[in-house]
Each structure stands twice: as structure tokens, then as C-alpha cells.
C-alpha positions in Angstrom: 97.0 3.2 197.8 98.2 6.8 198.0 94.9 8.5 198.5 94.9 12.3 198.6 91.7 14.3 199.4 91.3 18.0 199.6 88.3 20.4 199.9 87.5 24.0 198.8 84.5 26.2 199.4 83.1 28.0 196.4 79.9 30.2 196.6 79.4 28.9 200.1 79.4 25.3 199.0 82.1 22.7 199.8 83.7 20.8 196.9 86.0 17.8 197.7 88.4 16.2 195.2 89.9 12.7 195.9 92.6 11.0 193.8 94.5 7.7 194.2 91.5 5.5 195.0 89.5 4.9 191.7 90.7 4.3 188.1 94.4 4.1 189.1 95.5 2.8 185.6 94.5 6.1 184.0 97.2 8.7 183.7 95.1 10.9 186.0 91.8 10.4 187.8 89.8 12.3 190.4 86.5 11.9 192.2 84.8 15.3 192.7 81.8 15.7 195.1 79.6 18.7 195.9 76.6 17.8 198.2 75.7 14.4 197.0 76.5 15.0 193.3 79.6 12.9 192.4 81.7 13.0 189.2 84.6 10.7 188.1 87.0 12.3 185.7 89.8 10.3 184.0 92.4 11.3 181.4 94.8 9.1 179.3 97.3 10.4 176.8 99.1 8.2 174.2 102.9 8.0 174.8 103.7 9.4 171.3 101.9 11.1 168.4 100.8 9.1 165.4 102.7 9.7 162.1 101.5 12.7 160.1 99.5 14.2 163.0 100.1 17.9 163.3 97.3 18.8 165.7 96.0 17.9 169.1 93.7 14.8 168.9 91.7 15.7 172.0 88.4 13.8 172.8 86.2 14.9 175.7 83.3 12.6 176.6 80.7 13.2 179.3 78.2 10.5 180.3 75.3 10.7 182.8 74.6 7.4 184.4 70.9 6.9 185.1 71.8 5.0 188.3 73.2 8.3 189.5 69.6 9.5 190.0 68.2 6.0 191.1 66.6 5.4 187.7 66.7 2.8 185.0 67.1 4.1 181.4 64.1 3.9 179.1 64.0 2.3 175.7 64.2 -1.3 174.5 67.8 -1.8 175.6 67.5 -0.3 179.0 71.0 1.1 179.0 72.7 4.4 178.3 73.0 5.0 174.6 74.3 7.8 172.3 74.9 11.1 174.0 71.9 13.4 174.6 72.1 17.0 173.4 72.6 18.1 177.0 75.6 15.7 177.3 77.1 17.0 174.0 76.8 20.6 175.1 78.7 19.8 178.4 81.4 18.1 176.3 81.8 21.2 174.2 82.0 23.5 177.3 84.9 21.4 178.7 86.6 20.9 175.3 86.5 24.6 174.4 88.1 25.5 177.7 90.8 22.8 177.7 92.0 22.8 174.1 93.8 26.2 174.0 95.7 25.3 177.1 97.7 22.3 175.7 101.1 23.1 174.3 100.9 24.0 170.6 103.4 21.3 169.6 101.8 18.5 171.7 100.1 16.1 169.3 99.7 12.9 171.3 96.1 11.6 171.4 94.3 12.6 174.6 91.0 11.1 175.9 89.2 12.7 178.8 86.1 11.0 180.2 83.8 12.4 182.8 81.0 10.3 184.3 78.1 11.4 186.6 78.0 8.8 189.3 75.6 10.4 191.7 73.1 13.3 191.4 71.2 14.9 194.3 68.9 17.0 192.1 70.3 20.2 193.7 74.0 20.6 192.8 74.3 20.8 189.0 77.1 18.6 187.5 77.8 20.7 184.4 79.2 23.5 186.5 81.7 21.0 188.0 82.9 19.1 184.9 85.5 21.7 183.9 87.1 21.6 187.4 87.0 17.8 187.5 88.6 17.5 184.0 91.4 20.0 184.8 92.1 18.3 188.2 92.4 14.9 186.4 95.1 16.4 184.1 96.7 18.3 187.0 97.4 15.0 188.9 98.8 13.4 185.8 102.1 13.9 184.0 100.5 15.1 180.8 101.9 18.5 179.6 99.3 21.2 180.2 99.4 25.0 180.5 96.7 25.0 183.2 95.1 24.4 185.5 91.7 25.9 184.5 88.3 25.7 186.0 84.7 26.5 185.1 81.9 28.0 187.3 78.3 29.0 186.8 77.0 32.4 187.8 73.4 33.2 188.4 71.7 36.3 189.8 69.0 35.9 192.5 67.2 38.9 193.9 69.9 41.2 192.4 72.8 39.3 193.9 75.3 37.3 191.8 75.8 33.7 193.0 78.6 31.4 192.0 77.5 27.8 191.3 73.8 28.3 192.4 71.7 25.2 193.1 68.9 24.0 191.0 66.4 25.6 193.4 68.2 28.9 193.2 68.4 28.9 189.4 64.6 28.9 189.2 64.7 32.5 190.5 67.8 33.6 188.4 67.5 36.0 185.5 70.8 34.9 184.0 72.7 31.6 183.5 76.4 32.0 182.5 79.2 29.4 182.4 82.7 30.9 182.5 86.1 29.1 182.3 89.5 30.5 182.9 93.0 30.1 184.3 94.7 32.1 187.1 95.6 34.7 184.5 92.8 34.8 182.0 89.2 34.0 181.0 89.3 31.4 178.1 85.6 30.6 177.5 82.1 31.8 178.4 78.6 30.9 177.3 75.2 31.8 178.7 71.8 33.3 178.4 70.3 36.3 180.2 67.3 38.6 180.2 68.6 41.7 178.4 71.4 42.7 180.7 73.8 45.6 180.0 77.4 45.4 178.8 78.6 46.7 182.2 76.7 43.9 184.0 78.3 41.3 181.7 81.8 42.5 182.7 80.9 42.4 186.4 79.7 38.8 186.0 83.0 37.8 184.4 85.0 39.5 187.2 83.1 37.7 189.9 83.5 34.3 188.1 87.2 34.9 187.6 87.8 35.4 191.3 86.2 31.9 192.0 88.2 30.4 189.1 91.5 31.7 190.5 90.8 30.1 193.9 89.9 26.7 192.2 93.0 26.8 190.0 95.3 27.4 193.0 93.5 24.6 194.8 94.4 22.2 192.0 98.0 23.3 192.1 98.1 22.5 195.9 96.4 19.1 195.1 98.9 18.2 192.4 101.9 19.1 194.6 100.9 16.2 196.8 101.1 13.7 193.9 104.6 12.5 193.2 103.8 11.2 189.7 102.3 14.6 188.6 105.7 16.3 188.6 107.7 16.6 186.5 105.5 16.5 183.3 106.4 14.0 180.6 108.9 15.0 177.9 107.8 14.8 174.3 109.0 15.7 170.8 106.2 15.6 168.3 107.5 18.1 165.7 110.5 18.0 163.4 111.5 21.4 161.9 113.7 22.6 159.1 114.8 26.1 159.9 116.3 26.6 156.4 113.0 25.8 154.6 111.1 27.9 157.2 113.2 30.9 156.4 112.9 30.4 152.6 109.1 30.2 152.8 109.1 33.5 154.8 111.5 35.3 152.5 109.6 34.2 149.3 106.0 34.4 150.5 105.5 36.9 153.3 105.4 40.1 151.3 103.3 38.5 148.6 100.8 37.4 151.2 100.6 40.9 152.6 99.8 42.1 149.1 96.8 39.8 148.9 95.7 40.8 152.4 95.8 44.5 151.4 93.5 43.9 148.3 90.3 43.9 150.5 88.7 41.1 148.4 85.1 40.4 149.4 85.2 36.9 147.8 86.5 34.1 150.0 87.1 32.0 146.9 89.2 34.6 145.2 91.3 35.2 148.3 91.9 31.4 148.6 92.8 31.2 144.9 95.5 34.0 145.3 97.0 32.6 148.4 97.2 29.1 146.9 98.9 30.6 143.8 101.6 32.1 146.0 102.3 28.7 147.6 102.3 26.8 144.3 104.6 29.4 142.8 107.1 28.8 145.6 106.7 25.0 145.4 107.6 25.3 141.7 111.1 26.3 142.7 111.7 22.8 144.1 112.5 19.6 142.3 110.1 16.6 142.7 112.6 14.9 144.9 112.9 18.0 147.1 109.1 18.3 147.3 108.9 14.7 148.4 111.2 15.5 151.2 110.2 19.0 152.2 106.5 19.3 150.9 105.1 18.9 154.4 107.3 21.6 155.8 106.3 24.0 153.0 102.6 23.6 153.7 103.0 24.0 157.5 105.3 27.1 157.2 103.2 28.7 154.5 100.2 28.6 156.8 102.2 30.4 159.5 103.5 33.0 157.1 100.0 33.7 155.7 98.6 34.1 159.3 101.4 36.5 160.3 101.0 38.5 157.1 97.3 38.9 157.4 97.5 39.8 161.1 100.2 42.4 160.6 98.3 44.1 157.8 95.3 44.3 160.1 97.0 45.8 163.2 99.6 47.9 161.4 97.7 49.1 158.3 94.1 48.8 159.6 93.1 46.8 156.5 90.8 43.7 156.9 90.8 40.8 154.5 87.6 42.0 152.7 88.5 45.7 152.9 86.0 46.7 155.6 86.7 48.9 158.6 87.1 47.3 162.0 83.5 48.2 163.0 81.8 47.8 159.6 79.2 45.2 159.1 78.9 43.2 155.8 76.0 44.0 153.4 72.7 42.6 154.7 69.5 41.6 152.9 66.5 40.0 154.4 63.2 38.5 153.2 60.2 37.0 155.0 57.3 34.9 153.8 59.7 33.1 151.4 58.1 29.7 151.5 54.4 28.7 151.1 52.8 26.1 153.4 55.2 26.6 156.3 53.9 28.6 159.3 56.6 31.3 158.9 59.9 31.6 157.0 62.8 34.0 156.3 66.1 34.4 154.5 68.8 36.3 156.2 72.0 37.0 154.2 75.1 38.9 155.6 78.0 38.9 153.2 78.7 35.3 152.2 76.7 33.8 155.1 73.1 32.9 154.5 70.4 31.2 156.6 67.0 30.0 155.4 64.9 29.5 158.5 61.4 28.0 158.9 58.9 28.2 161.7 56.5 25.4 162.6 53.8 25.7 165.3 52.3 22.7 166.9 50.3 21.6 169.9 51.0 20.0 173.2 51.6 16.6 171.6 54.4 18.1 169.5 56.5 19.0 172.6 59.9 17.3 172.7 60.1 14.6 175.4 63.3 14.7 177.4 64.3 11.8 179.6 67.7 12.5 181.0 69.4 12.0 184.4 69.3 15.6 185.4 66.0 16.6 183.7 62.8 14.7 182.8 59.9 16.5 181.1 59.0 18.3 177.9 60.4 21.2 175.9 58.0 23.4 173.8 60.7 25.5 172.1 63.1 23.8 169.7 65.7 25.3 167.4 67.6 23.0 165.0 70.7 24.2 163.1 71.9 22.3 159.9 75.3 23.0 158.3 75.5 21.0 155.0 78.9 20.8 153.3 77.7 22.6 150.2 77.4 25.8 152.3 81.2 26.1 152.1 81.6 24.7 148.6 82.7 21.3 149.9 81.7 17.7 149.1 82.0 15.4 152.0 79.9 12.7 153.7 77.3 13.6 156.3 77.7 11.6 159.5 74.5 12.6 161.4 74.2 15.8 163.5 77.6 17.0 164.6 78.5 18.4 168.0 79.0 21.8 166.3 75.5 21.8 164.9 74.1 20.9 168.4 76.1 23.7 170.0 75.3 26.4 167.4 71.6 25.6 167.5 71.6 25.7 171.3 73.3 29.2 171.3 70.6 30.5 168.9 67.9 29.0 171.0 69.2 30.6 174.1 69.3 34.0 172.3 65.7 33.9 171.3 64.1 32.2 174.3 64.0 35.3 176.5 61.8 37.2 174.1 59.2 34.4 173.6 55.7 35.3 175.0 54.9 33.8 178.4 52.2 31.1 178.4 52.2 30.8 174.6 50.0 27.8 173.8 52.0 26.6 170.8 55.0 24.4 170.6 57.6 26.2 168.5 60.2 24.7 166.2 62.7 26.8 164.2 65.0 25.1 161.7 67.9 27.0 160.3 69.4 25.7 157.0 72.8 27.3 156.5 73.0 27.7 152.7 76.2 29.7 152.6 78.9 30.1 155.3 81.7 32.5 155.7 81.6 33.2 159.4 78.9 34.0 162.0 76.4 31.4 160.7 75.0 30.9 164.3 74.4 34.7 164.5 72.7 34.6 161.1 70.4 31.9 162.6 69.5 34.2 165.4 68.5 37.0 162.9 66.7 34.7 160.6 64.9 33.1 163.6 63.7 36.5 164.7 62.3 37.2 161.2 60.6 33.8 160.9 58.9 34.2 164.3 57.6 37.6 163.4 56.5 36.5 160.0 54.6 33.6 161.6 52.7 35.9 164.0 54.5 34.8 167.2 54.2 37.9 169.5 57.8 38.1 170.6 58.6 40.9 173.1 61.4 42.4 170.9 63.5 41.4 167.9 66.9 39.9 168.5 70.0 40.1 166.4 73.5 38.6 166.8 77.0 39.5 165.9 80.4 37.7 166.1 83.4 39.8 167.3 87.0 38.9 166.7 90.4 40.0 168.0 93.9 40.3 166.5 96.7 40.9 169.1 100.1 41.2 167.4 103.3 43.1 168.3 101.8 44.8 171.3 98.9 46.1 169.3 95.3 44.8 169.0 92.3 45.2 166.8 88.7 44.4 167.7 86.8 43.2 164.6 83.0 43.4 164.1 81.2 40.7 162.2 84.2 38.4 161.6 84.8 36.3 158.5 85.5 32.6 158.7 89.2 33.4 157.9 89.3 36.1 160.6 88.0 33.5 163.1 90.6 31.0 162.0 93.5 33.4 162.0 92.4 35.5 165.0 92.6 35.3 168.7 89.0 35.5 169.8 85.5 34.5 168.7 83.0 36.4 170.8 79.3 36.0 169.8 76.8 38.4 171.4 73.1 38.5 170.8 70.5 40.8 172.1 67.6 43.3 171.7 67.9 47.1 171.6 67.5 46.9 175.4 70.3 44.4 176.3 72.1 41.1 175.9 70.2 37.8 175.7 73.0 35.3 175.1 76.7 35.2 174.5 79.5 32.7 173.7 83.3 33.5 173.8 86.4 31.4 173.0 89.8 33.0 173.4 93.0 31.5 171.9 95.6 33.7 173.5 96.9 34.5 176.9 95.8 37.8 178.4 92.5 39.6 177.6 92.5 42.9 179.5 89.1 44.0 180.7 89.4 47.2 178.7 89.7 45.1 175.5 86.6 43.0 176.6 84.7 46.2 177.3 85.6 47.6 173.9 84.5 44.4 172.2 81.1 44.5 174.1 80.5 48.1 173.2 81.5 47.6 169.6 79.2 44.5 169.5 76.3 46.6 170.8 76.7 49.1 167.9 76.9 46.3 165.4 73.9 44.6 167.0 71.8 47.7 166.7 72.8 48.2 163.1 71.7 44.7 162.2 68.4 45.2 164.2 67.7 48.2 162.0 67.9 46.0 158.9 65.6 43.4 160.5 63.0 46.0 161.4 63.2 47.5 157.9 61.9 44.1 156.7 59.3 43.6 159.4 59.0 45.9 162.4 56.5 44.0 164.6 55.1 40.5 164.5 52.3 39.9 162.1 48.9 40.4 163.8 47.6 37.0 162.8 48.9 33.6 162.1 49.2 32.2 158.6 46.0 30.8 157.2 47.6 27.3 157.1 48.7 27.4 160.8 46.5 25.3 163.1 44.5 27.3 165.6 44.8 26.5 169.3 42.5 27.4 172.2 43.5 26.6 175.8 41.7 27.1 179.1 41.9 25.7 182.6 39.4 23.4 184.2 39.0 22.0 187.7 41.2 19.0 188.4 38.3 16.9 189.5 36.6 17.0 186.1 39.6 15.8 184.1 38.4 12.2 184.5 35.0 13.1 183.2 36.5 14.8 180.1 38.7 11.8 179.4 36.0 9.2 180.2 36.5 5.5 180.9 39.4 4.2 178.9 39.6 7.6 177.1 36.2 7.0 175.5 34.8 10.5 175.9 37.9 12.5 174.7 38.5 10.1 171.8 34.9 10.5 170.7 35.2 14.3 170.9 38.3 14.3 168.8 36.7 12.1 166.2 33.4 13.9 166.0 34.9 17.4 166.0 38.0 16.6 163.9 40.3 18.2 166.6 43.3 17.3 168.7 42.6 17.6 172.4 45.2 17.3 175.2 44.9 17.7 179.0 47.6 18.1 181.6 47.4 18.5 185.3 48.8 21.7 186.7 49.8 22.7 190.2 47.1 24.3 192.3 44.2 21.9 191.6 43.6 22.7 188.0 44.0 21.1 184.6 44.9 22.7 181.3 42.9 21.8 178.2 44.4 22.5 174.8 42.4 22.1 171.6 44.0 22.4 168.1 42.0 22.6 164.9 42.2 23.9 161.3 38.4 24.7 161.3 36.7 27.4 163.3 33.4 25.6 163.6 35.0 22.4 164.8 37.0 24.3 167.3 33.9 26.1 168.7 32.0 22.8 169.0 34.9 21.1 170.8 35.2 24.0 173.2 31.4 24.0 173.8 31.2 20.3 174.6 34.2 20.2 176.9 33.0 23.3 178.8 29.7 21.6 179.2 31.4 18.7 180.9 33.8 20.9 183.0 31.2 23.5 183.9 27.9 21.7 183.6 24.7 23.8 183.7 22.0 22.5 186.0 19.3 20.4 184.4 16.0 22.3 184.9 12.7 20.6 185.3 10.3 21.7 182.6 13.0 22.9 180.3 13.4 21.7 176.7 16.7 20.2 175.4 18.1 18.6 172.4 20.3 15.5 172.8 21.7 12.4 171.2 20.2 8.9 171.8 22.8 6.9 173.7 21.1 3.5 173.9 17.9 1.7 173.1 16.0 -0.5 175.5 12.8 -2.5 175.2 11.1 0.0 177.5 12.5 3.2 175.9 15.7 5.0 175.1 18.3 6.8 177.1 19.2 10.3 175.9 22.0 12.7 176.7 20.5 15.8 178.3 23.9 17.5 178.9 27.4 16.0 178.6 27.7 13.5 181.4 23.9 13.6 182.3 21.4 11.2 180.7 17.6 10.7 181.1 15.0 8.2 180.0 12.3 8.7 177.3 9.9 5.9 178.1 8.4 4.1 175.1 5.1 5.6 175.9 6.5 9.1 175.9 8.2 8.9 172.5 5.2 9.3 170.2 1.4 9.7 170.7 1.0 6.6 168.5 1.5 3.3 170.1 5.0 1.8 169.4 5.7 -1.9 169.2 9.5 -1.6 169.2 11.8 1.4 169.8 14.0 0.2 166.8 11.0 0.9 164.5 11.1 4.7 165.2 14.7 5.6 166.2 18.3 4.4 166.4 21.4 5.2 168.5 23.0 8.5 167.5 19.7 10.2 166.5 19.3 13.7 167.9 15.9 14.3 169.4 14.2 17.2 171.2 12.5 16.6 174.5 11.2 18.1 177.7 12.4 17.3 181.2 9.4 16.1 183.2 11.0 15.4 186.5 13.0 12.7 188.4 11.9 9.2 189.1 11.7 9.0 192.8 13.1 5.4 192.9 15.9 5.5 190.3 16.7 9.2 190.6 16.9 9.3 186.8 15.5 12.2 184.8 12.2 11.4 183.1 11.9 12.9 179.7 9.1 13.2 177.1 9.3 13.7 173.4 5.6 13.4 172.7 4.6 16.4 174.7 6.4 18.6 172.2 4.6 17.0 169.3 1.1 18.1 168.1 -1.5 15.9 169.7 -3.5 14.0 167.0 -7.2 14.8 166.8 -9.8 12.2 167.8 -11.7 10.6 164.8 -15.6 10.9 165.0 -17.5 7.5 165.1 -19.3 6.6 161.8 -22.8 4.8 162.1 -23.2 1.5 160.2 -27.1 1.3 160.6 -29.3 2.0 157.6 -31.3 5.3 157.7 -34.9 5.0 158.9 -37.7 5.8 156.5 -39.7 8.9 157.0 
């Protein structure tokens, strides 16, 4: 075995990478370790591309093994199943950073697998996956324009920290993942508490310095692996320069004419571009089309892209005719749906989100059972992207990775403005009904509207905008509120969300080499102006959250109780709490908190039921003292031959002896009462032997008068 192991220190923490020991049949494999967190990354590329494939079939998979944390998976099968949302998000982070760095003409299938083998609960694996993946490629012979690396940046007590631990992140006011090469930043995603644009740039610069060190480290590692150099040769594309020139000559100017029209309709633009291609194809015979048809489609896409980009940078004309900083027309509406707890419609250009709000209780929280996190989540945001939103008809294969990623970005954007200690579980669902770019940002805006419509007291409204970049012929244009076509034909997709005060979340993907910091700064400032414009449209619709919840929203009351009374509230086998829920028609949950307290949450649609449940639980948790001589009203708990036991206060019973129930003599208790009857009584004292309270009902009843005796003797004669 040719084992090579090297180490680097990042953010004061040592990271070691070893290759040549495990998974040697893969094209490249490394074992990465920081602390006691260990990852295995492997990569395999097919020797050749499949026929007809003109793109990079890259698959990135990430799997957390439960054994890594010394646990056995839950569920019936007791084995790892389909990827969790957290695993999907990590796959996307790595994929988005790697994909732009493969050669444009490399089309062989590439499969990259990352496995979490050991987790020490302090060193987070997601911040290491990008480095592990790139290192696996670096020690292989697969063509790659890297290396690249990813790092996390947090801010603790005002100081930026690279790759902070789990403990440190609890004190951080931002969480940003950034990926890049020695030259450039290629990807970032994160959430933060309303930071400024200048602080964002500072974070990126700090991260890039660590990324440069890790990329140089990978080059040094790969230099020690003989099989890593030189990279394999490939030839995946066949070109016809004559056809390429003919397409350019016949179609370039016509495509520029369409680009200059400034058509707002995506369908109309597509129709005109398709007409140019069909007109050109009509100059060929059927035999020629059979031979050259594939070349024509490929070269036409390139000509259209070049024409559109040149019109933008040279003539300052966007596809839909807007200025570079202009936002598409916006209309908003709230309270659109009945029954739901909050709803909104947000439409910007040809992108539309219908978002609903549902508020629930403790039992509605999402249960998470992962390797790196086990617990519950009380804020959920789900994003759905049906095919009809783009005018397509295609099968739905479950929730896509893209839907998971876009929903998570919108969730991170809104999470910082949610009220602290809010008793409700919150679920937002964004249905994308139309899409032509920036649908995740429409979700953020619609989510803000739905929260305010539903009466959730958010600290500030949030809006989002997607920024684009066209860099051509030494010139560049930063575009606000990009269209779908501008995203596809452009060089950057930079999504920024925030309040009027600052940024709450961002996501950036860059497709070209070289993004100067002055361009990044311009994009952030331009995004701020657009964000504030969109916020003005939101606040025109609703300026502050509604003062009250919708009538159909269940009400929740929550309060703390001493930890040592939780058992009394629950009762043996849950008897007390189940009885309370049934009798008051409420849902009651209790959880233990740190610091010797428990949290009781009561949910109900009826105010009287809620008040009764609160009263009875507080009587158990904070029982008043039973006073001798006082009068009470309580429920008969059980009947005995010698009397009945009655509840004085929740958890405290007493005995009404059969002789103390009525003034009249009673043969059987069953003749005068039954279990569940409510009776009024007086506390007479405690039995010195049993220490039980002695009660009397009859002392509160009118005492019957004595009947006078009637003589049976005959009256005497006078």
C-alpha cells in the first residue's frame, strides 16, 4: 500500500487527509478527520461518455451512518434509508461547488460518494464534505479545474471564526458556508441576523483565505500520488466547424433582433427564437438534417446565448426590456383562502407563489432523528414546484432535491424574524403556480405576507431578490430580479433576502472564473435597493402583523410548572392528563425544561374549555391549602359501603361518611348518589388515625324539624 497522509490547521483545528489505505479500487478516495469526526470520500468516473450525452452526468451522494454516533437507526428496518433533508442539503452544497469546475466538454458519468464514518458531536461534517470531495478528485486522474474547498464561517462575540464547533455555533449570529478555488469564490449559502452588505463581503474574504490554504494543501497532497498526474485524456465531443459557422452567420443577428425587442412574455420570446432555428433548418435536406441536426441545435443554443449576452452588455437591453436595476411588476394579496390560518399570493412578473400558514401545537412539531441532530423542529417551510408552473407536462417523482434546497433557503430567510418563545408550531407551504425566475425569493415574500396575515408577530417583514451577472468582452452587467432565461444564460445566480435593517439569508452560485470584490459589492448594494423596493410593495399590502389570530386558528396557552409536579399532572399511566383532555376537549402536552421546570401547553378552539383546563392544571401544579371549616365543591370519586370519597382539590380527596351525607338514614350509598356526581361539602377536620380529611354534606343542608307526638287515647268526659 502506498499510504500518504498530510495535515493542515484551519481555524485553529487540525484536519488530516489520508489516501491509499481504504477503497483503493475507486479512481480516488480519501479519509478526512477533524477531531474524532471522520469522512470517507470516493470518486469514480466512467472511461467514456455515453452516446448522445452532451452534459456532465455528475452525481453527489452523502450518507450519515448511524454507527458514526454509536446509534442504531430507528424504524422497522433498522437501517439507513432514503436521504434525510439534511443529507440532501449537504449533497447540494458539494454539487453546486464542484459542477462548474469540471471541463465544459467532459461528459463521462461521475459518481462522488461521501460517508460519515465517525461523529464526535463537536466537529461538524458538512463543513468538511467539500474539502473531502475535492481531495478525492485531486488524488485521481479525473480531469478537474480545481481543487476547491468549502468552509463554514460563524461570528462569536464579534469575532469571525472559520469552521466553528457545534458548541461555538450556539453563540454565533451567522452561519455561512462558502466554497471556492485558489482564484475565486464559486458558491455560498447561509443565514444571518440582519447583517450589513459590508459585513457580508468581510465574511467572504475571511473564508477565501482559508479556502486558498486548503486548495494549496490538496495540490501538495496530489503531487505525492503518482496516479494523480497526468490527468486522463478524453474526447467526448465531435464538432463540425462548417456547420458552426453557418449557424452563426445565419442566426446571430436575428437572435440579437429578438433580444432587443424587450418582450415580457417568456412564451413569445421562445416562439421567436424557435422560429429562427426552424427557418435555418429548413435550408437543409432531410438527409442533411439526419446528419447535422444535432450540431444545429447545439450551435444554435450557443449563438442565442452569445447574442443575448452581447445585447445586454453592449446595448444595455435586457430580454424583457427592463433596466438593469428595475424590478418586474408586483402585486400581492392576503387572506386569499378561507379556513387556513393565514394565506397570501405574491406575483412578480411571471413568477407566482400561493403560500399558506398553519399553526399547531407541541405535538405538531417535526420529529428529527438524524446522526448529527436528534430532536424536534417547530418551524417548517415546504416548497412545491409542479410542472404546470412552467407550462410543462411531466411525471412527478416525489420531492426533488431542488425543492428541498429552495424551501430551506426560504426557511433560513424567515427564521431570524420569528418571535422568540412563540408557543405555536409554524408550517408554511409555498405552491409555485407560475415560474420565470426567482421562485424561491417569491416564496420568501409570500411567506412574510402569510405570517403577518395569520397574526404571527414577526419582528420585521422580509423580502428576497435574485441577482444575475453577465460578463462578456471585458464588460459586465449586474442584473436585478433575474428571469429564468437570464439565470440560464448568465454567469451568476445570487439570491439575497433581508429586512430593511440587514441581510437574513443568501445563496450564490457562480459559473465563471473571476468575480472581483467590486462586482460583488455592486451586486449586494443593487440587491439592497431592490429588496427595499419589494418590501415597500409588501408593506403596502399589510404593514404590520394582524393583531389577532384568525377565528379558526386554535388558541394556545403555555406556562411553566415545577418539575416535581409533572408526574401528578400526568397521573398513573397518563390517567389524569388523558381525563383532563377528554373532559375539557383540549390537547395538553408537557415537556421537561432545563432548570427544574416543565412547560405545559394547552391548545383549544373554545375559550371556556381552555380556561377550565388551565384552572384544573394549575390547581394540581400550585395546589391551594385545604382549610378546615371551609366549604368546597367536588366530584365523587368512588362509593364504599361506609360512604363516598370526594375530590376536595385536584390530587386531594376526603371521606363523606354515610352518616354525614344526609340527615335521613341511608341504607346504601348507591341509593342517593353515584360516581361523578358533584356535591357541596364542608371540611370538618382530619381523622387522627388515617390522616384523611373528614367531610360532611349534611351540615350544609337544612335540618329537618322534629314531628310532635300525637296521643291515641280517647278524650275524657267532662
